[in-house]
PyMOL Python script that loads the backbone (N, CA, C, O; Angstrom):
from pymol import cmd

cmd.read_pdbstr("""\
ATOM      1  N   MET A   1       9.389  10.270  11.568  1.00  0.00           N
ATOM      2  CA  MET A   1       8.122  10.180  11.947  1.00  0.00           C
ATOM      3  C   MET A   1       7.776   8.804  12.443  1.00  0.00           C
ATOM      4  O   MET A   1       7.833   7.814  11.714  1.00  0.00           O
ATOM      5  N   SER A   2       7.449   8.775  13.586  1.00  0.00           N
ATOM      6  CA  SER A   2       6.892   7.648  14.296  1.00  0.00           C
ATOM      7  C   SER A   2       5.459   7.345  13.990  1.00  0.00           C
ATOM      8  O   SER A   2       4.625   8.185  14.328  1.00  0.00           O
ATOM      9  N   ARG A   3       5.149   6.472  13.515  1.00  0.00           N
ATOM     10  CA  ARG A   3       3.745   5.930  13.092  1.00  0.00           C
ATOM     11  C   ARG A   3       2.873   5.635  14.452  1.00  0.00           C
ATOM     12  O   ARG A   3       1.642   5.650  14.444  1.00  0.00           O
ATOM     13  N   ASP A   4       3.484   5.428  15.356  1.00  0.00           N
ATOM     14  CA  ASP A   4       2.883   5.186  16.787  1.00  0.00           C
ATOM     15  C   ASP A   4       2.172   6.370  17.162  1.00  0.00           C
ATOM     16  O   ASP A   4       0.979   6.259  17.448  1.00  0.00           O
ATOM     17  N   LYS A   5       2.787   7.599  17.205  1.00  0.00           N
ATOM     18  CA  LYS A   5       2.313   8.908  17.511  1.00  0.00           C
ATOM     19  C   LYS A   5       1.198   9.434  16.550  1.00  0.00           C
ATOM     20  O   LYS A   5       0.102   9.871  16.902  1.00  0.00           O
ATOM     21  N   GLU A   6       1.684   9.313  15.237  1.00  0.00           N
ATOM     22  CA  GLU A   6       0.903   9.801  14.094  1.00  0.00           C
ATOM     23  C   GLU A   6       0.300   8.844  13.187  1.00  0.00           C
ATOM     24  O   GLU A   6       1.003   8.165  12.439  1.00  0.00           O
ATOM     25  N   LYS A   7      -1.135   8.740  13.214  1.00  0.00           N
ATOM     26  CA  LYS A   7      -1.944   7.759  12.231  1.00  0.00           C
ATOM     27  C   LYS A   7      -1.885   8.168  10.869  1.00  0.00           C
ATOM     28  O   LYS A   7      -2.381   9.238  10.516  1.00  0.00           O
ATOM     29  N   VAL A   8      -1.290   7.361  10.042  1.00  0.00           N
ATOM     30  CA  VAL A   8      -1.400   7.757   8.591  1.00  0.00           C
ATOM     31  C   VAL A   8      -2.684   7.413   8.203  1.00  0.00           C
ATOM     32  O   VAL A   8      -3.150   6.324   8.537  1.00  0.00           O
ATOM     33  N   ILE A   9      -3.479   8.415   7.365  1.00  0.00           N
ATOM     34  CA  ILE A   9      -4.804   8.189   6.814  1.00  0.00           C
ATOM     35  C   ILE A   9      -4.596   7.447   5.396  1.00  0.00           C
ATOM     36  O   ILE A   9      -3.820   7.928   4.570  1.00  0.00           O
ATOM     37  N   LEU A  10      -5.192   6.459   5.183  1.00  0.00           N
ATOM     38  CA  LEU A  10      -5.256   5.777   3.897  1.00  0.00           C
ATOM     39  C   LEU A  10      -6.811   5.787   3.354  1.00  0.00           C
ATOM     40  O   LEU A  10      -7.737   5.680   4.158  1.00  0.00           O
ATOM     41  N   GLU A  11      -7.022   5.912   2.045  1.00  0.00           N
ATOM     42  CA  GLU A  11      -8.173   5.939   1.555  1.00  0.00           C
ATOM     43  C   GLU A  11      -8.247   5.260   0.299  1.00  0.00           C
ATOM     44  O   GLU A  11      -7.183   5.078  -0.292  1.00  0.00           O
ATOM     45  N   LEU A  12      -9.246   4.878  -0.186  1.00  0.00           N
ATOM     46  CA  LEU A  12      -9.296   3.895  -1.533  1.00  0.00           C
ATOM     47  C   LEU A  12      -8.961   4.897  -2.622  1.00  0.00           C
ATOM     48  O   LEU A  12      -9.315   6.076  -2.603  1.00  0.00           O
ATOM     49  N   GLY A  13      -8.245   4.315  -3.572  1.00  0.00           N
ATOM     50  CA  GLY A  13      -7.868   4.992  -4.584  1.00  0.00           C
ATOM     51  C   GLY A  13      -6.357   5.565  -4.326  1.00  0.00           C
ATOM     52  O   GLY A  13      -5.573   5.680  -5.268  1.00  0.00           O
ATOM     53  N   MET A  14      -6.089   5.832  -3.310  1.00  0.00           N
ATOM     54  CA  MET A  14      -4.688   6.535  -3.056  1.00  0.00           C
ATOM     55  C   MET A  14      -3.646   5.631  -3.472  1.00  0.00           C
ATOM     56  O   MET A  14      -3.687   4.410  -3.320  1.00  0.00           O
ATOM     57  N   LYS A  15      -2.640   6.336  -4.044  1.00  0.00           N
ATOM     58  CA  LYS A  15      -1.168   5.813  -4.676  1.00  0.00           C
ATOM     59  C   LYS A  15      -0.340   5.651  -3.410  1.00  0.00           C
ATOM     60  O   LYS A  15      -0.214   6.576  -2.608  1.00  0.00           O
ATOM     61  N   VAL A  16       0.255   4.385  -3.235  1.00  0.00           N
ATOM     62  CA  VAL A  16       1.088   3.990  -2.032  1.00  0.00           C
ATOM     63  C   VAL A  16       2.483   3.449  -2.478  1.00  0.00           C
ATOM     64  O   VAL A  16       2.710   3.089  -3.633  1.00  0.00           O
ATOM     65  N   SER A  17       3.289   3.426  -1.586  1.00  0.00           N
ATOM     66  CA  SER A  17       4.490   2.654  -1.896  1.00  0.00           C
ATOM     67  C   SER A  17       4.532   1.466  -0.457  1.00  0.00           C
ATOM     68  O   SER A  17       4.336   1.743   0.727  1.00  0.00           O
ATOM     69  N   VAL A  18       4.803   0.333  -0.970  1.00  0.00           N
ATOM     70  CA  VAL A  18       4.661  -0.719   0.054  1.00  0.00           C
ATOM     71  C   VAL A  18       6.012  -1.417   0.296  1.00  0.00           C
ATOM     72  O   VAL A  18       6.519  -2.000  -0.663  1.00  0.00           O
ATOM     73  N   ARG A  19       6.618  -1.414   1.431  1.00  0.00           N
ATOM     74  CA  ARG A  19       7.805  -2.168   1.742  1.00  0.00           C
ATOM     75  C   ARG A  19       7.448  -3.582   1.699  1.00  0.00           C
ATOM     76  O   ARG A  19       6.511  -3.999   2.381  1.00  0.00           O
ATOM     77  N   ARG A  20       8.269  -4.502   0.790  1.00  0.00           N
ATOM     78  CA  ARG A  20       8.203  -5.876   0.414  1.00  0.00           C
ATOM     79  C   ARG A  20       9.339  -6.517   0.146  1.00  0.00           C
ATOM     80  O   ARG A  20       9.879  -6.339  -0.946  1.00  0.00           O
ATOM     81  N   SER A  21       9.868  -7.336   1.060  1.00  0.00           N
ATOM     82  CA  SER A  21      11.048  -8.141   0.698  1.00  0.00           C
ATOM     83  C   SER A  21      12.147  -7.037   0.465  1.00  0.00           C
ATOM     84  O   SER A  21      12.828  -7.059  -0.561  1.00  0.00           O
ATOM     85  N   ASN A  22      12.286  -6.204   1.298  1.00  0.00           N
ATOM     86  CA  ASN A  22      13.634  -5.181   1.164  1.00  0.00           C
ATOM     87  C   ASN A  22      13.529  -4.258   0.010  1.00  0.00           C
ATOM     88  O   ASN A  22      14.403  -3.432  -0.253  1.00  0.00           O
ATOM     89  N   ARG A  23      12.262  -4.441  -0.783  1.00  0.00           N
ATOM     90  CA  ARG A  23      12.017  -3.472  -1.729  1.00  0.00           C
ATOM     91  C   ARG A  23      10.897  -2.528  -1.562  1.00  0.00           C
ATOM     92  O   ARG A  23      10.256  -2.758  -0.536  1.00  0.00           O
ATOM     93  N   ASN A  24      10.463  -1.523  -2.271  1.00  0.00           N
ATOM     94  CA  ASN A  24       9.275  -0.664  -2.425  1.00  0.00           C
ATOM     95  C   ASN A  24       8.758  -1.052  -3.429  1.00  0.00           C
ATOM     96  O   ASN A  24       9.476  -1.302  -4.397  1.00  0.00           O
ATOM     97  N   ARG A  25       7.458  -1.209  -3.498  1.00  0.00           N
ATOM     98  CA  ARG A  25       6.615  -1.339  -4.575  1.00  0.00           C
ATOM     99  C   ARG A  25       5.479  -0.289  -4.708  1.00  0.00           C
ATOM    100  O   ARG A  25       5.051   0.089  -3.617  1.00  0.00           O
ATOM    101  N   ILE A  26       4.875   0.285  -5.835  1.00  0.00           N
ATOM    102  CA  ILE A  26       4.016   1.254  -6.121  1.00  0.00           C
ATOM    103  C   ILE A  26       2.646   0.515  -6.172  1.00  0.00           C
ATOM    104  O   ILE A  26       2.680  -0.540  -6.805  1.00  0.00           O
ATOM    105  N   GLY A  27       1.651   0.803  -5.720  1.00  0.00           N
ATOM    106  CA  GLY A  27       0.270   0.606  -5.800  1.00  0.00           C
ATOM    107  C   GLY A  27      -0.790   1.363  -5.646  1.00  0.00           C
ATOM    108  O   GLY A  27      -0.635   2.572  -5.479  1.00  0.00           O
ATOM    109  N   VAL A  28      -2.000   0.821  -5.674  1.00  0.00           N
ATOM    110  CA  VAL A  28      -3.052   1.557  -5.356  1.00  0.00           C
ATOM    111  C   VAL A  28      -3.901   0.766  -4.327  1.00  0.00           C
ATOM    112  O   VAL A  28      -3.979  -0.458  -4.429  1.00  0.00           O
ATOM    113  N   VAL A  29      -4.601   1.504  -3.243  1.00  0.00           N
ATOM    114  CA  VAL A  29      -5.517   1.114  -2.237  1.00  0.00           C
ATOM    115  C   VAL A  29      -6.731   0.755  -2.834  1.00  0.00           C
ATOM    116  O   VAL A  29      -7.461   1.631  -3.298  1.00  0.00           O
ATOM    117  N   THR A  30      -7.079  -0.609  -2.883  1.00  0.00           N
ATOM    118  CA  THR A  30      -8.487  -1.211  -3.186  1.00  0.00           C
ATOM    119  C   THR A  30      -9.271  -1.445  -2.334  1.00  0.00           C
ATOM    120  O   THR A  30     -10.481  -1.372  -2.546  1.00  0.00           O
ATOM    121  N   ARG A  31      -8.683  -1.831  -0.998  1.00  0.00           N
ATOM    122  CA  ARG A  31      -9.611  -2.233   0.074  1.00  0.00           C
ATOM    123  C   ARG A  31      -8.940  -1.987   1.307  1.00  0.00           C
ATOM    124  O   ARG A  31      -7.710  -2.026   1.342  1.00  0.00           O
ATOM    125  N   LEU A  32      -9.761  -1.685   2.534  1.00  0.00           N
ATOM    126  CA  LEU A  32      -9.136  -1.197   3.739  1.00  0.00           C
ATOM    127  C   LEU A  32      -9.781  -2.495   4.686  1.00  0.00           C
ATOM    128  O   LEU A  32     -11.000  -2.564   4.841  1.00  0.00           O
ATOM    129  N   GLU A  33      -8.893  -3.473   5.279  1.00  0.00           N
ATOM    130  CA  GLU A  33      -9.526  -4.317   6.044  1.00  0.00           C
ATOM    131  C   GLU A  33      -8.794  -4.309   7.608  1.00  0.00           C
ATOM    132  O   GLU A  33      -7.940  -5.128   7.946  1.00  0.00           O
ATOM    133  N   GLY A  34      -9.220  -3.407   8.321  1.00  0.00           N
ATOM    134  CA  GLY A  34      -8.700  -3.511   9.794  1.00  0.00           C
ATOM    135  C   GLY A  34      -7.296  -2.708   9.549  1.00  0.00           C
ATOM    136  O   GLY A  34      -7.130  -1.609   9.019  1.00  0.00           O
ATOM    137  N   GLU A  35      -6.231  -3.716  10.170  1.00  0.00           N
ATOM    138  CA  GLU A  35      -4.959  -3.382  10.111  1.00  0.00           C
ATOM    139  C   GLU A  35      -4.101  -3.495   8.762  1.00  0.00           C
ATOM    140  O   GLU A  35      -2.939  -3.126   8.592  1.00  0.00           O
ATOM    141  N   TYR A  36      -4.961  -4.093   7.857  1.00  0.00           N
ATOM    142  CA  TYR A  36      -4.368  -4.414   6.602  1.00  0.00           C
ATOM    143  C   TYR A  36      -4.904  -3.649   5.370  1.00  0.00           C
ATOM    144  O   TYR A  36      -6.110  -3.407   5.323  1.00  0.00           O
ATOM    145  N   VAL A  37      -4.117  -3.266   4.407  1.00  0.00           N
ATOM    146  CA  VAL A  37      -4.250  -2.567   3.043  1.00  0.00           C
ATOM    147  C   VAL A  37      -4.199  -3.344   2.138  1.00  0.00           C
ATOM    148  O   VAL A  37      -3.142  -3.954   1.979  1.00  0.00           O
ATOM    149  N   ILE A  38      -5.306  -3.583   1.249  1.00  0.00           N
ATOM    150  CA  ILE A  38      -5.232  -4.398   0.057  1.00  0.00           C
ATOM    151  C   ILE A  38      -4.853  -3.349  -1.051  1.00  0.00           C
ATOM    152  O   ILE A  38      -5.521  -2.354  -1.336  1.00  0.00           O
ATOM    153  N   VAL A  39      -3.621  -3.754  -1.651  1.00  0.00           N
ATOM    154  CA  VAL A  39      -2.834  -3.035  -2.578  1.00  0.00           C
ATOM    155  C   VAL A  39      -2.955  -3.708  -3.924  1.00  0.00           C
ATOM    156  O   VAL A  39      -2.636  -4.896  -3.888  1.00  0.00           O
ATOM    157  N   ARG A  40      -3.331  -3.256  -5.089  1.00  0.00           N
ATOM    158  CA  ARG A  40      -3.271  -3.632  -6.538  1.00  0.00           C
ATOM    159  C   ARG A  40      -1.982  -3.055  -7.150  1.00  0.00           C
ATOM    160  O   ARG A  40      -1.972  -1.829  -7.253  1.00  0.00           O
ATOM    161  N   TRP A  41      -0.989  -3.663  -7.536  1.00  0.00           N
ATOM    162  CA  TRP A  41       0.268  -3.268  -8.050  1.00  0.00           C
ATOM    163  C   TRP A  41       0.007  -2.529  -9.420  1.00  0.00           C
ATOM    164  O   TRP A  41      -0.818  -3.035 -10.180  1.00  0.00           O
ATOM    165  N   THR A  42       0.657  -1.358  -9.792  1.00  0.00           N
ATOM    166  CA  THR A  42       0.304  -0.717 -10.871  1.00  0.00           C
ATOM    167  C   THR A  42       0.970  -1.543 -12.150  1.00  0.00           C
ATOM    168  O   THR A  42       0.442  -1.617 -13.260  1.00  0.00           O
ATOM    169  N   ASN A  43       2.179  -2.124 -11.789  1.00  0.00           N
ATOM    170  CA  ASN A  43       3.120  -2.834 -12.696  1.00  0.00           C
ATOM    171  C   ASN A  43       3.310  -4.224 -12.081  1.00  0.00           C
ATOM    172  O   ASN A  43       4.122  -4.271 -11.157  1.00  0.00           O
ATOM    173  N   SER A  44       2.691  -5.385 -12.439  1.00  0.00           N
ATOM    174  CA  SER A  44       3.007  -6.563 -12.074  1.00  0.00           C
ATOM    175  C   SER A  44       3.458  -7.559 -13.212  1.00  0.00           C
ATOM    176  O   SER A  44       3.047  -7.461 -14.368  1.00  0.00           O
ATOM    177  N   ASP A  45       4.365  -8.553 -12.768  1.00  0.00           N
ATOM    178  CA  ASP A  45       4.775  -9.468 -13.556  1.00  0.00           C
ATOM    179  C   ASP A  45       3.570 -10.382 -13.875  1.00  0.00           C
ATOM    180  O   ASP A  45       2.636 -10.337 -13.075  1.00  0.00           O
ATOM    181  N   LEU A  46       3.473 -11.193 -14.927  1.00  0.00           N
ATOM    182  CA  LEU A  46       2.284 -11.981 -15.316  1.00  0.00           C
ATOM    183  C   LEU A  46       2.314 -13.250 -14.275  1.00  0.00           C
ATOM    184  O   LEU A  46       1.179 -13.687 -14.087  1.00  0.00           O
ATOM    185  N   GLY A  47       3.178 -13.835 -13.668  1.00  0.00           N
ATOM    186  CA  GLY A  47       3.054 -14.910 -12.901  1.00  0.00           C
ATOM    187  C   GLY A  47       2.883 -14.302 -11.485  1.00  0.00           C
ATOM    188  O   GLY A  47       3.121 -15.123 -10.600  1.00  0.00           O
ATOM    189  N   GLU A  48       2.552 -13.149 -11.078  1.00  0.00           N
ATOM    190  CA  GLU A  48       2.543 -12.754  -9.717  1.00  0.00           C
ATOM    191  C   GLU A  48       1.165 -12.157  -9.433  1.00  0.00           C
ATOM    192  O   GLU A  48       0.597 -11.403 -10.223  1.00  0.00           O
ATOM    193  N   THR A  49       0.662 -12.537  -8.259  1.00  0.00           N
ATOM    194  CA  THR A  49      -0.694 -11.943  -7.852  1.00  0.00           C
ATOM    195  C   THR A  49      -0.708 -10.471  -7.869  1.00  0.00           C
ATOM    196  O   THR A  49       0.159  -9.767  -7.352  1.00  0.00           O
ATOM    197  N   THR A  50      -1.671 -10.082  -8.450  1.00  0.00           N
ATOM    198  CA  THR A  50      -1.608  -8.460  -8.766  1.00  0.00           C
ATOM    199  C   THR A  50      -2.214  -7.601  -7.551  1.00  0.00           C
ATOM    200  O   THR A  50      -2.127  -6.374  -7.492  1.00  0.00           O
ATOM    201  N   GLU A  51      -2.898  -8.486  -6.501  1.00  0.00           N
ATOM    202  CA  GLU A  51      -3.357  -7.618  -5.120  1.00  0.00           C
ATOM    203  C   GLU A  51      -2.354  -8.161  -4.164  1.00  0.00           C
ATOM    204  O   GLU A  51      -1.686  -9.169  -4.395  1.00  0.00           O
ATOM    205  N   TYR A  52      -2.279  -7.445  -3.076  1.00  0.00           N
ATOM    206  CA  TYR A  52      -1.329  -7.926  -1.938  1.00  0.00           C
ATOM    207  C   TYR A  52      -1.887  -7.306  -0.788  1.00  0.00           C
ATOM    208  O   TYR A  52      -2.127  -6.101  -0.857  1.00  0.00           O
ATOM    209  N   PRO A  53      -2.164  -8.002   0.384  1.00  0.00           N
ATOM    210  CA  PRO A  53      -2.673  -7.313   1.572  1.00  0.00           C
ATOM    211  C   PRO A  53      -1.397  -7.019   2.332  1.00  0.00           C
ATOM    212  O   PRO A  53      -0.590  -7.896   2.638  1.00  0.00           O
ATOM    213  N   ALA A  54      -1.262  -5.746   2.616  1.00  0.00           N
ATOM    214  CA  ALA A  54       0.011  -5.166   3.337  1.00  0.00           C
ATOM    215  C   ALA A  54      -0.451  -4.511   4.653  1.00  0.00           C
ATOM    216  O   ALA A  54      -1.390  -3.729   4.802  1.00  0.00           O
ATOM    217  N   HIS A  55       0.275  -4.920   5.436  1.00  0.00           N
ATOM    218  CA  HIS A  55       0.097  -4.315   7.061  1.00  0.00           C
ATOM    219  C   HIS A  55       0.242  -2.716   6.854  1.00  0.00           C
ATOM    220  O   HIS A  55       1.076  -2.261   6.071  1.00  0.00           O
ATOM    221  N   ARG A  56      -0.597  -1.926   7.582  1.00  0.00           N
ATOM    222  CA  ARG A  56      -0.564  -0.464   7.528  1.00  0.00           C
ATOM    223  C   ARG A  56       0.733  -0.136   7.862  1.00  0.00           C
ATOM    224  O   ARG A  56       1.073   0.944   7.380  1.00  0.00           O
ATOM    225  N   ASP A  57       1.647  -0.741   8.576  1.00  0.00           N
ATOM    226  CA  ASP A  57       3.028  -0.232   8.947  1.00  0.00           C
ATOM    227  C   ASP A  57       3.860  -0.256   7.874  1.00  0.00           C
ATOM    228  O   ASP A  57       4.855   0.468   7.907  1.00  0.00           O
ATOM    229  N   ASP A  58       3.599  -1.114   6.694  1.00  0.00           N
ATOM    230  CA  ASP A  58       4.382  -1.132   5.572  1.00  0.00           C
ATOM    231  C   ASP A  58       3.890  -0.118   4.563  1.00  0.00           C
ATOM    232  O   ASP A  58       4.625   0.039   3.587  1.00  0.00           O
ATOM    233  N   VAL A  59       2.846   0.556   4.616  1.00  0.00           N
ATOM    234  CA  VAL A  59       2.208   1.305   3.513  1.00  0.00           C
ATOM    235  C   VAL A  59       2.695   2.898   3.948  1.00  0.00           C
ATOM    236  O   VAL A  59       2.650   3.359   5.089  1.00  0.00           O
ATOM    237  N   THR A  60       3.091   3.483   2.922  1.00  0.00           N
ATOM    238  CA  THR A  60       3.449   4.785   2.860  1.00  0.00           C
ATOM    239  C   THR A  60       2.650   5.526   1.867  1.00  0.00           C
ATOM    240  O   THR A  60       2.759   5.185   0.689  1.00  0.00           O
ATOM    241  N   PRO A  61       1.721   6.667   2.241  1.00  0.00           N
ATOM    242  CA  PRO A  61       1.090   7.353   1.163  1.00  0.00           C
ATOM    243  C   PRO A  61       1.949   8.080   0.107  1.00  0.00           C
ATOM    244  O   PRO A  61       2.990   8.531   0.585  1.00  0.00           O
ATOM    245  N   LEU A  62       1.770   8.305  -1.204  1.00  0.00           N
ATOM    246  CA  LEU A  62       2.519   9.153  -2.173  1.00  0.00           C
ATOM    247  C   LEU A  62       1.457  10.001  -2.760  1.00  0.00           C
ATOM    248  O   LEU A  62       0.269   9.680  -2.779  1.00  0.00           O
ATOM    249  N   ALA A  63       1.993  11.208  -3.286  1.00  0.00           N
ATOM    250  CA  ALA A  63       1.312  12.053  -3.974  1.00  0.00           C
ATOM    251  C   ALA A  63       0.468  11.746  -4.968  1.00  0.00           C
ATOM    252  O   ALA A  63       1.044  11.189  -5.903  1.00  0.00           O
ATOM    253  N   GLY A  64      -0.635  11.897  -5.107  1.00  0.00           N
ATOM    254  CA  GLY A  64      -1.330  11.550  -6.327  1.00  0.00           C
ATOM    255  C   GLY A  64      -2.640  10.496  -6.126  1.00  0.00           C
ATOM    256  O   GLY A  64      -2.641   9.788  -5.119  1.00  0.00           O
ATOM    257  N   TRP A  65      -3.445  10.427  -6.826  1.00  0.00           N
ATOM    258  CA  TRP A  65      -4.533   9.656  -6.704  1.00  0.00           C
ATOM    259  C   TRP A  65      -4.737   8.882  -8.218  1.00  0.00           C
ATOM    260  O   TRP A  65      -4.173   9.355  -9.204  1.00  0.00           O
ATOM    261  N   PHE A  66      -5.538   7.726  -8.320  1.00  0.00           N
ATOM    262  CA  PHE A  66      -5.802   7.184  -9.548  1.00  0.00           C
ATOM    263  C   PHE A  66      -7.404   6.947  -9.529  1.00  0.00           C
ATOM    264  O   PHE A  66      -7.967   6.460 -10.509  1.00  0.00           O
TER     265      PHE A  66
END
""", "prot")
cmd.dss("prot")
cmd.show_as("cartoon", "prot")
cmd.util.cbc("prot")
cmd.orient("prot")
């Protein structure tokens, strides 16, 4: 699927997978800011920031909502 041709629709509260450092992380969309999506991780380590600004191209919607 080419993202250039088909725009992925993202909404607040949607469960997503984010490609980050050759890993996929699961999170929930908390804000939409232009080309960026602010994601709160569902399981974060204590020393890590719990929200992450991801580019829309790195975000894939998953089944389910929170």
